C-alpha positions as CSV (number, residue, x, y, z in Angstrom):
1,M,13.0,-0.4,14.6
2,T,11.7,1.0,11.6
3,D,8.5,3.4,11.4
4,I,5.7,3.3,8.5
5,H,6.2,6.7,6.8
6,W,2.6,7.9,5.2
7,P,1.1,7.7,3.0
8,A,1.0,4.0,2.1
9,F,-0.9,1.2,0.5
10,L,-2.3,-2.3,1.0
11,Q,-1.4,-4.9,-1.6
12,Y,-3.1,-8.2,-1.0
13,D,-1.9,-11.6,-2.3
14,N,-2.9,-12.3,-6.1
15,D,-5.1,-9.0,-6.8
16,P,-4.5,-6.2,-8.3
17,E,-6.4,-3.9,-6.2
18,L,-4.6,-1.9,-3.5
19,E,-6.1,0.3,-0.9
20,Y,-4.6,3.7,-0.3
21,L,-4.0,4.6,3.4
22,K,-3.4,8.3,4.0
23,N,-2.4,8.1,7.8
24,P,-2.0,5.7,10.9
25,A,-5.6,6.2,11.8
26,A,-6.7,4.6,8.4
27,W,-4.5,1.5,9.0
28,H,-6.3,1.5,12.4
29,Q,-9.9,1.8,10.7
30,V,-8.8,-1.3,8.6
31,L,-7.6,-3.2,11.6
32,A,-10.5,-2.6,13.2
33,T,-13.0,-4.2,10.3
34,A,-13.8,-7.8,10.9
35,E,-12.9,-9.0,7.2
36,N,-9.4,-8.1,7.4
37,D,-8.0,-11.7,8.3
38,F,-4.3,-11.0,6.6
39,E,-3.0,-13.4,4.5
40,V,0.9,-14.4,4.4
41,N,1.4,-12.4,1.4
42,D,-0.2,-9.3,2.2
43,H,1.9,-6.1,2.3
44,L,1.3,-2.7,3.3
45,I,3.9,-0.2,1.5
46,D,5.0,3.1,2.6
47,C,6.0,6.3,0.6
48,E,9.7,5.2,0.9
49,G,8.7,2.1,-0.8
50,Q,9.4,-0.2,2.6
51,V,7.5,-3.1,2.5
52,F,5.7,-4.6,5.7
53,S,4.0,-8.2,6.3
54,C,0.4,-7.3,7.2
55,Q,0.1,-10.3,9.8
56,H,3.3,-9.2,11.4
57,L,2.0,-5.7,11.9
58,V,-1.1,-7.3,13.4
59,Q,1.0,-9.0,15.9
60,A,3.4,-5.8,16.6
61,T,3.0,-2.0,17.2
62,V,3.7,-0.3,13.9
63,A,7.0,1.4,15.8
64,N,8.3,-1.8,16.4
65,S,7.7,-3.6,12.8
66,L,10.7,-4.0,10.5
67,P,10.2,-4.1,6.3
68,V,10.5,-7.4,4.8
69,E,12.2,-5.5,2.3
70,T,12.2,-2.3,0.2
71,I,11.0,-2.3,-3.1
72,S,12.0,0.6,-6.1
73,L,9.7,3.3,-7.5
74,E,9.6,1.1,-10.8
75,T,8.0,-1.8,-8.9
76,V,5.6,0.5,-7.2
77,L,4.9,1.9,-10.7
78,G,4.3,-1.6,-11.9
79,L,1.7,-2.3,-9.0
80,I,0.0,0.9,-9.5
81,K,-0.5,0.4,-13.0
82,A,-1.9,-2.9,-12.6
83,H,-4.4,-1.6,-10.0
84,L,-5.6,0.9,-12.4
85,A,-5.7,-1.5,-15.6
86,D,-7.8,-3.6,-13.4
87,S,-10.2,-0.7,-12.3
88,G,-10.7,0.2,-16.1
89,S,-8.5,3.4,-16.4
90,C,-7.1,4.1,-19.6
91,C,-3.8,5.2,-20.6
92,V,-2.3,3.5,-17.9
93,A,0.7,2.8,-19.8
94,K,1.5,6.7,-19.7
95,T,1.3,6.2,-15.7
96,Y,4.1,8.2,-14.2
97,A,5.5,9.9,-10.9
98,P,9.0,10.7,-9.9
99,T,8.8,9.6,-6.2
100,I,7.1,6.6,-4.4
101,E,5.3,9.3,-2.5
102,D,3.7,10.7,-5.8
103,A,3.1,7.4,-7.0
104,I,1.0,6.5,-4.0
105,S,-1.0,9.9,-4.4
106,I,-2.3,8.5,-7.6
107,L,-4.2,5.7,-5.7
108,E,-5.8,8.3,-3.3
109,N,-7.2,9.8,-6.5
110,S,-8.3,6.6,-8.3
111,T,-9.6,4.5,-5.0
112,C,-12.1,4.7,-2.0
113,D,-9.6,5.8,0.7
114,I,-10.2,5.6,4.1
115,D,-8.6,8.4,6.2
């Protein structure tokens, strides 16, 4: 069994927009909204680079969910750069963070988060 480590973000299939999740309460708030019918390739990515299927998370408890894979800091930064570029940020190429957790914190300041 693997726990999700917070903060985390949602990555929706074929969409560069990412949604910052500060803690488990933010995830539960997402689940409570009616429009969140997750697609097969929608993922929650935590601050350790663990990638979880949103569909599987909905069907199981968070504590009983296993990651689909683990991704690198470089991959997380690539997703964040695409998100920033899509939202019109400048100097996206210079975006850097030393850890995945630091990279996710960039999202906290660039999106409307749920906490």
